[in-house]
C-alpha positions as MATLAB code, in Angstrom:
seq = 'XXXXXXXXXXXXXXXXXXXXXXXXXXXXXXXXXXXXXXXXXXXXXXXXXXXXXXXXXXXXXXXXXXXXXXXXXXXXXXXXXXXXXXXXXXXXXXXXXXXXXXXXXXXXXXXXXXXXXXXXXXXXXXXXXXXXXXXXXXXXXXXXXXXXXXXXXXXXXXXXXXXXXXXXXXXXXXXXXXXXXXXXXXXXXXXXXXXXXXXXXXXXXXXXXXXXXXXXXXXXXXXXXXXXXXXXXXXXXXXXXXXXXXXXXXXXXXXXXXXXXXXXXXXXXXXXXXXXXXXXXXXXXXXXXXXXXXXXXXXXXXXXXXXXXXXXXXXXXXXXXXXXXXXXXXXXXXXXXXXXXXXXXXXXXXXXXXXXXXXXXXXXXXXXXXXXXXXXXXXXXXXXXXXXXXXXXXXXXXXXXXXXXXXXXXXXXXXXXXXXXXXXXXXXXXXXXXXXXXXXXXXXXXXXXXXXXXXXXXXXXXXXXXX';
ca = [
      34.820  -16.380  -61.194;
      37.745  -18.353  -60.872;
      40.231  -15.425  -61.483;
      40.180  -12.240  -59.412;
      36.845  -11.108  -58.489;
      35.147   -8.139  -60.282;
      35.256   -5.393  -57.776;
      32.551   -3.497  -59.508;
      30.109   -6.103  -58.221;
      28.411   -6.124  -54.853;
      30.227   -8.405  -52.174;
      27.176  -10.666  -52.361;
      27.208  -10.983  -55.980;
      30.942  -11.810  -56.145;
      30.506  -14.580  -53.767;
      27.396  -15.894  -55.303;
      28.819  -16.004  -58.826;
      32.081  -17.518  -57.706;
      30.312  -20.203  -55.679;
      27.749  -21.089  -58.357;
      30.434  -21.551  -60.932;
      32.754  -23.470  -58.597;
      33.538  -27.115  -59.786;
      35.467  -29.802  -58.154;
      38.124  -29.573  -61.038;
      38.603  -25.989  -60.091;
      39.946  -26.798  -56.450;
      43.672  -26.995  -56.066;
      44.957  -30.166  -54.519;
      45.916  -28.632  -51.342;
      42.213  -27.402  -50.905;
      40.770  -30.734  -51.545;
      43.324  -32.339  -49.142;
      42.360  -29.786  -46.494;
      38.527  -30.164  -46.764;
      39.167  -34.038  -46.394;
      41.045  -33.230  -43.207;
      38.350  -31.008  -41.813;
      35.873  -33.761  -42.423;
      38.245  -36.285  -40.701;
      38.623  -33.949  -37.737;
      34.837  -33.382  -37.382;
      33.757  -37.121  -37.879;
      36.398  -38.156  -35.324;
      34.816  -35.805  -32.928;
      31.454  -37.536  -33.706;
      33.137  -40.768  -32.778;
      34.379  -39.475  -29.617;
      31.076  -37.554  -28.501;
      28.330  -39.701  -29.753;
      27.651  -41.225  -26.242;
      27.639  -37.797  -24.598;
      24.559  -37.237  -22.491;
      23.712  -33.878  -23.830;
      24.205  -34.918  -27.317;
      21.942  -37.880  -26.866;
      19.245  -35.683  -25.303;
      19.326  -33.301  -28.365;
      18.947  -36.380  -30.638;
      15.980  -37.698  -28.590;
      14.250  -34.388  -28.846;
      15.009  -34.129  -32.607;
      13.675  -37.594  -33.242;
      10.591  -36.944  -31.034;
       9.695  -33.540  -32.725;
      11.121  -33.781  -36.159;
      11.416  -37.649  -36.810;
      10.992  -38.335  -40.555;
      11.388  -42.056  -41.860;
      12.600  -40.820  -45.336;
      14.623  -38.054  -43.794;
      18.301  -37.474  -43.240;
      20.359  -39.881  -41.128;
      21.749  -38.921  -37.632;
      25.324  -40.319  -37.545;
      26.000  -42.781  -34.671;
      22.356  -43.163  -33.938;
      20.830  -44.128  -37.239;
      17.509  -42.443  -36.821;
      16.288  -40.108  -39.346;
      14.845  -36.660  -39.310;
      13.959  -33.648  -41.228;
      16.675  -31.942  -43.112;
      16.784  -28.990  -40.551;
      16.303  -31.385  -37.505;
      19.208  -33.718  -38.675;
      21.649  -30.931  -39.182;
      20.954  -29.704  -35.605;
      21.322  -33.162  -34.240;
      24.448  -33.691  -36.215;
      25.952  -30.455  -35.007;
      25.215  -31.450  -31.381;
      26.982  -34.729  -31.941;
      30.008  -33.105  -33.546;
      30.233  -30.543  -30.895;
      30.019  -32.890  -27.838;
      33.603  -33.858  -27.580;
      35.303  -30.517  -27.846;
      37.562  -31.690  -30.779;
      36.656  -29.023  -33.025;
      38.362  -26.704  -35.557;
      39.204  -23.135  -35.105;
      39.719  -20.118  -37.467;
      40.862  -16.629  -36.215;
      40.426  -17.836  -32.490;
      36.503  -17.030  -32.497;
      34.926  -19.414  -35.019;
      34.545  -23.033  -34.844;
      33.066  -24.031  -38.142;
      33.633  -27.916  -38.354;
      30.660  -29.058  -36.203;
      28.248  -26.700  -38.074;
      29.704  -27.089  -41.585;
      30.164  -30.862  -41.791;
      26.887  -31.387  -40.092;
      25.073  -29.320  -42.561;
      26.821  -30.871  -45.378;
      25.972  -34.520  -44.360;
      22.264  -33.868  -44.208;
      22.048  -31.955  -47.422;
      24.305  -34.372  -49.431;
      22.235  -37.253  -48.281;
      18.897  -35.874  -49.206;
      20.167  -34.343  -52.525;
      21.946  -37.698  -53.418;
      25.298  -35.969  -53.828;
      28.723  -37.740  -54.328;
      32.057  -37.082  -52.668;
      33.181  -34.531  -55.129;
      29.961  -32.563  -54.650;
      30.299  -32.637  -50.908;
      34.026  -31.520  -51.172;
      33.146  -28.648  -53.404;
      30.276  -27.438  -51.234;
      32.464  -27.527  -48.189;
      35.288  -25.604  -49.852;
      32.768  -22.939  -50.928;
      31.112  -22.697  -47.442;
      34.337  -22.633  -45.595;
      36.061  -19.999  -47.851;
      32.858  -17.944  -47.724;
      32.955  -18.030  -43.857;
      36.650  -17.474  -43.468;
      36.755  -14.484  -45.806;
      33.721  -12.820  -44.207;
      35.304  -13.083  -40.566;
      38.970  -13.003  -41.246;
      39.497   -9.366  -40.150;
      36.297   -9.064  -37.971;
      36.253  -11.766  -35.427;
      37.486   -9.437  -32.610;
      35.179   -6.503  -33.743;
      32.253   -8.739  -33.831;
      32.864  -10.041  -30.296;
      33.328   -6.577  -29.071;
      29.861   -5.831  -30.272;
      28.585   -8.758  -28.064;
      27.926  -11.183  -31.005;
      29.393  -14.541  -30.894;
      31.541  -14.715  -33.893;
      31.260  -18.525  -34.510;
      27.487  -18.356  -34.459;
      27.198  -15.492  -36.873;
      29.774  -16.507  -39.480;
      28.986  -20.131  -39.325;
      25.345  -19.334  -40.226;
      26.687  -17.832  -43.368;
      29.143  -20.638  -44.266;
      26.318  -23.205  -43.441;
      23.956  -21.534  -45.991;
      26.332  -21.381  -48.704;
      27.100  -25.093  -48.301;
      23.382  -25.847  -48.256;
      22.778  -23.663  -51.339;
      25.600  -25.239  -53.191;
      24.290  -28.817  -52.411;
      20.916  -27.792  -53.493;
      22.305  -26.842  -56.860;
      21.300  -23.215  -56.679;
      22.577  -20.959  -59.413;
      23.975  -17.359  -58.878;
      20.580  -15.866  -58.222;
      19.719  -18.665  -55.896;
      22.891  -18.130  -53.947;
      22.197  -14.431  -53.781;
      18.901  -15.204  -52.096;
      20.508  -17.555  -49.760;
      23.307  -14.896  -48.659;
      20.473  -12.341  -48.153;
      18.390  -14.881  -45.906;
      21.583  -15.963  -43.987;
      22.509  -12.312  -43.243;
      18.956  -11.968  -41.762;
      19.301  -15.101  -39.685;
      22.867  -14.826  -38.534;
      22.966  -14.121  -34.736;
      24.148  -15.326  -31.335;
      25.404  -13.411  -28.362;
      28.402  -13.926  -26.289;
      26.622  -14.263  -22.988;
      24.952  -17.466  -24.290;
      27.484  -18.398  -26.982;
      27.213  -22.178  -26.721;
      23.621  -22.019  -28.154;
      24.323  -19.954  -31.128;
      26.586  -22.408  -32.878;
      23.820  -25.012  -32.719;
      21.393  -22.667  -34.082;
      23.812  -21.839  -36.916;
      23.240  -25.043  -38.454;
      19.427  -24.891  -38.571;
      19.486  -21.298  -39.712;
      21.999  -21.981  -42.560;
      19.860  -24.981  -43.888;
      16.783  -23.048  -43.593;
      18.296  -20.138  -45.605;
      19.084  -22.489  -48.471;
      15.754  -24.117  -48.483;
      13.871  -20.832  -48.503;
      16.185  -19.462  -51.298;
      15.444  -22.566  -53.303;
      11.729  -21.863  -53.214;
      12.350  -18.768  -55.313;
       9.655  -16.466  -54.211;
      11.883  -14.239  -51.946;
      13.890  -11.492  -53.754;
      17.758  -11.068  -52.973;
      19.104   -7.874  -51.652;
      22.102   -6.904  -53.890;
      23.908   -5.371  -50.921;
      22.931   -7.603  -48.063;
      26.575   -7.955  -46.957;
      28.093   -4.507  -47.832;
      25.048   -2.279  -47.789;
      24.637    0.893  -45.613;
      22.167   -1.171  -43.510;
      23.559   -4.623  -44.371;
      25.242   -7.528  -42.623;
      28.603   -5.744  -41.819;
      27.101   -2.585  -40.551;
      24.706   -4.513  -38.192;
      27.364   -7.039  -36.967;
      30.469   -5.003  -36.907;
      29.196   -1.450  -36.800;
      30.757   -0.517  -40.147;
      30.319   -1.500  -43.768;
      33.380    0.546  -44.733;
      36.176   -1.548  -43.050;
      36.551    0.160  -39.652;
      37.440   -2.129  -36.967;
      37.176   -1.767  -33.054;
      40.058   -4.313  -32.554;
      42.572   -6.365  -34.568;
      45.019   -8.985  -33.751;
      47.798   -7.040  -35.462;
      47.873   -4.237  -37.918;
      45.726   -0.946  -38.521;
      42.001   -0.602  -37.468;
      41.000    0.111  -41.049;
      40.748   -2.370  -43.737;
      39.783   -2.178  -47.371;
      36.562   -4.090  -47.731;
      37.667   -5.016  -51.304;
      40.165   -7.317  -49.700;
      37.383   -9.554  -48.498;
      36.788  -11.040  -52.059;
      40.303  -10.164  -53.588;
      41.833  -13.295  -55.298;
      38.564  -15.237  -54.733;
      39.178  -18.643  -56.326;
      42.972  -18.382  -56.495;
      43.876  -17.875  -52.808;
      41.986  -19.812  -50.214;
      41.904  -18.679  -46.550;
      40.355  -22.116  -45.546;
      43.948  -23.632  -45.763;
      44.645  -21.742  -42.492;
      41.830  -23.404  -40.425;
      43.591  -25.209  -37.452;
      42.606  -28.361  -35.599;
      42.180  -28.342  -31.866;
      43.146  -31.439  -30.169;
      42.987  -30.672  -26.303;
      39.451  -29.247  -25.667;
      40.937  -26.037  -24.264;
      40.914  -22.432  -25.794;
      42.477  -23.060  -29.138;
      45.337  -20.513  -28.647;
      46.549  -22.788  -25.782;
      47.046  -25.731  -28.278;
      50.384  -24.255  -29.572;
      51.499  -23.327  -26.110;
      51.193  -27.096  -25.013;
      52.997  -28.098  -28.235;
      55.942  -25.711  -27.610;
      56.326  -26.262  -24.100;
      56.384  -30.173  -24.804;
      59.166  -29.601  -27.337;
      61.112  -27.367  -25.077;
      60.693  -29.975  -22.126;
      62.085  -32.717  -24.298;
      64.730  -30.807  -26.234;
      66.370  -29.260  -22.986;
      65.412  -32.025  -20.592;
      63.658  -29.686  -18.354;
      62.583  -30.661  -14.889;
      60.242  -28.436  -12.937;
      62.217  -28.568   -9.823;
      65.091  -26.838  -11.769;
      63.115  -24.216  -13.466;
      62.983  -20.625  -11.932;
      60.483  -18.750  -14.416;
      58.504  -19.487  -17.379;
      57.361  -16.352  -19.636;
      54.663  -16.997  -22.317;
      54.200  -14.432  -24.853;
      50.928  -14.131  -26.534;
      48.958  -11.759  -28.707;
      47.252   -9.323  -26.561;
      43.796  -10.376  -27.535;
      44.488  -14.049  -26.546;
      45.088  -13.037  -22.975;
      41.630  -11.151  -22.937;
      39.485  -13.878  -24.264;
      36.677  -13.815  -25.504;
      37.034  -10.197  -26.211;
      38.807   -7.047  -24.900;
      35.468   -5.601  -24.474;
      34.323   -8.597  -22.512;
      37.334  -10.330  -21.011;
      36.551  -13.466  -19.089;
      38.923  -12.553  -16.461;
      39.958   -8.829  -15.655;
      43.040  -10.084  -13.864;
      44.255  -11.882  -16.940;
      47.813  -12.705  -15.547;
      46.621  -14.625  -12.573;
      47.360  -18.229  -12.617;
      44.236  -20.355  -12.234;
      43.071  -23.789  -13.269;
      41.988  -23.617  -17.192;
      44.318  -20.690  -17.736;
      47.413  -20.659  -20.048;
      49.530  -20.715  -17.027;
      47.894  -24.041  -16.080;
      48.352  -25.740  -19.434;
      52.209  -24.794  -19.516;
      52.679  -25.930  -15.820;
      50.929  -29.228  -16.555;
      53.306  -30.178  -19.422;
      56.299  -29.271  -17.428;
      55.296  -31.215  -14.401;
      53.608  -34.184  -16.070;
      55.316  -34.305  -19.587;
      52.116  -33.581  -21.553;
      48.522  -32.706  -21.583;
      45.899  -35.262  -22.633;
      44.295  -34.945  -26.148;
      40.562  -35.442  -26.289;
      39.870  -39.306  -26.041;
      43.546  -39.825  -25.211;
      45.424  -41.095  -22.193;
      45.911  -38.906  -19.233;
      49.112  -37.450  -17.837;
      49.829  -36.759  -14.112;
      47.959  -38.293  -11.051;
      44.533  -36.720  -11.704;
      44.311  -36.413  -15.580;
      41.928  -33.760  -16.505;
      40.779  -32.712  -12.972;
      42.006  -29.150  -12.881;
      41.765  -28.473   -9.270;
      43.665  -31.539   -7.560;
      46.954  -31.809   -9.156;
      48.745  -29.873   -6.480;
      52.226  -29.882   -8.269;
      50.731  -28.236  -11.322;
      48.931  -25.682   -9.153;
      51.922  -24.777   -7.205;
      54.156  -24.552  -10.123;
      51.981  -22.310  -12.133;
      51.401  -19.930   -9.266;
      55.093  -19.518   -8.433;
      56.604  -19.931  -11.841;
      54.457  -19.102  -14.718;
      53.643  -15.609  -16.062;
      52.112  -14.222  -19.373;
      53.375  -11.356  -21.499;
      51.105   -9.357  -23.772;
      52.287   -8.474  -27.067;
      50.000   -6.338  -29.370;
      52.007   -7.189  -32.692;
      52.669  -10.898  -32.104;
      50.828  -12.974  -34.567;
      47.956  -14.927  -33.082;
      48.237  -18.528  -32.181;
      52.096  -18.133  -32.439;
      53.461  -18.077  -28.742;
      56.923  -17.562  -27.626;
      58.296  -19.068  -24.396;
      61.287  -18.182  -22.365;
      62.369  -20.536  -19.611;
      64.957  -19.370  -17.048;
      66.671  -22.063  -15.036;
      67.815  -21.798  -11.452;
      71.407  -22.382  -12.542;
      71.147  -19.318  -14.784;
      70.558  -21.006  -18.093;
      67.966  -19.598  -20.416;
      65.926  -21.430  -23.144;
      63.578  -20.025  -25.682;
      61.327  -21.104  -28.245;
      58.728  -19.917  -30.705;
      55.688  -21.709  -32.415;
      54.560  -19.908  -35.671;
      50.965  -20.481  -36.693;
      52.091  -22.233  -39.832;
      52.909  -25.366  -37.848;
      49.245  -25.630  -37.207;
      48.117  -25.943  -40.844;
      48.115  -29.635  -40.944;
      47.444  -31.892  -44.156;
      45.250  -34.897  -44.137;
      48.071  -37.296  -43.385;
      49.401  -35.036  -40.659;
      46.004  -34.821  -38.986;
      45.261  -38.698  -39.351;
      48.594  -39.232  -37.543;
      47.828  -36.646  -34.761;
      44.388  -38.237  -34.218;
      45.855  -41.563  -33.489;
      46.331  -40.339  -29.865;
      42.533  -39.986  -29.562;
      41.662  -43.567  -30.552;
      41.199  -44.937  -26.919;
      38.061  -42.829  -26.688;
      36.799  -43.386  -30.166;
      33.406  -45.355  -30.008;
      34.304  -48.076  -32.438;
      37.888  -48.331  -31.476;
      41.046  -48.404  -33.699;
      39.423  -50.553  -36.416;
      36.601  -48.104  -36.780;
      38.790  -45.163  -36.794;
      41.039  -46.532  -39.401;
      38.042  -47.317  -41.445;
      36.919  -43.606  -41.241;
      40.423  -42.349  -42.132;
      40.572  -44.617  -45.221;
      37.081  -43.657  -46.393;
      37.728  -39.945  -46.113;
      41.198  -40.237  -47.624;
      39.228  -41.296  -50.792;
      36.390  -38.999  -50.183;
      36.464  -37.752  -53.732;
      35.799  -41.126  -55.111;
      32.549  -41.773  -52.898;
      29.433  -42.368  -54.824;
      27.230  -41.118  -51.898;
      27.439  -39.922  -48.322;
      26.047  -43.418  -47.274;
      29.599  -44.737  -47.253;
      30.607  -42.104  -44.697;
      27.656  -43.029  -42.444;
      28.671  -46.774  -42.528;
      32.026  -45.828  -40.834;
      30.964  -42.985  -38.437;
];
């Protein structure tokens, strides 16, 4: 199914048929490039987070409980574990640094998707093209399922990243296991049952998504479980359970109407790839703050702004970005009160200190990442920075207006398309993270070169050798 999906089929059937038939040769060049970039970002995160105490403890537990001499490799450690255990350990390592990708604000697929791909590709002896194809299928499946539904999912108390990454991880597993259309139908059915995670304990659900996704594929391969034809769009299926409606009714939307056509979820499947819009977080902050930092830095440099000469900074954001993680459950009721860790803080930090530190990079200002001790930043954000809510502003596309004490005004916009980096753009950006990379610049450069040629790799072993 490389042309438009047959809308007479169930949603699950459309996805399963497309993914089962998908070959590397079907993927557009920009999709291949994007998947390589996603791998580079995630594996750079592994190199930054491999020594994290929490990640090391997770690895220790996995090796003690699920160690398997002929199992899958745990990157950065070298130990081996069961397929499910290694996927879990991998995702802990990939999560640890906070350098994770983001789609539609509420999903962070890389630490789950790449972790699952590594474990399955190794045990199934797949090559680079196989890995790229499976990741393209899994990312696209996840992105399409959640595209219009992240806010509504969060409004019902579910953690979108946990829910939708389970689905994507299952698709990746099924594809690397070589499942046919019926096998992927079973995989989707099982994943729809396993997908969960609640906002109150959201950090845990992302990790479980890796285990659940792999297990769904393994159980589907056994063949003794029947697939539900309408596991996604049925009256008592995935969308009804997770979002409250299988007819496209939304509780919240970033922009536009609160009613979508469910047929759009699979429209142009195979010809238009939503995964191209996945963005790469660099700062370890709420992802909607990354473009604020970029824009504030550009405006500071372009107009030679000095904090002592600034009267007011107004930052316009999509309404729902100010009410993170969900308008139904905002983290702070007083969303426009400046505080350490707020959007006000990051803008003030850039104006006062010139920039904000990327993960693993150099610090800026006298206290670096300590959010409570840089008095100049705290005073500036309290007295000079305010947020403006805009219902119809595109997500991750902030606008900033700076009013100077001399009466001058400067304004800027940062459209989301500027965050859709290619492999080479990302590789350049990641150079700033090298100071914290476990094997230094030589190790990072080897990783870049390996993944630049990922489609030529004979096996995943070559990735483990440089990560």
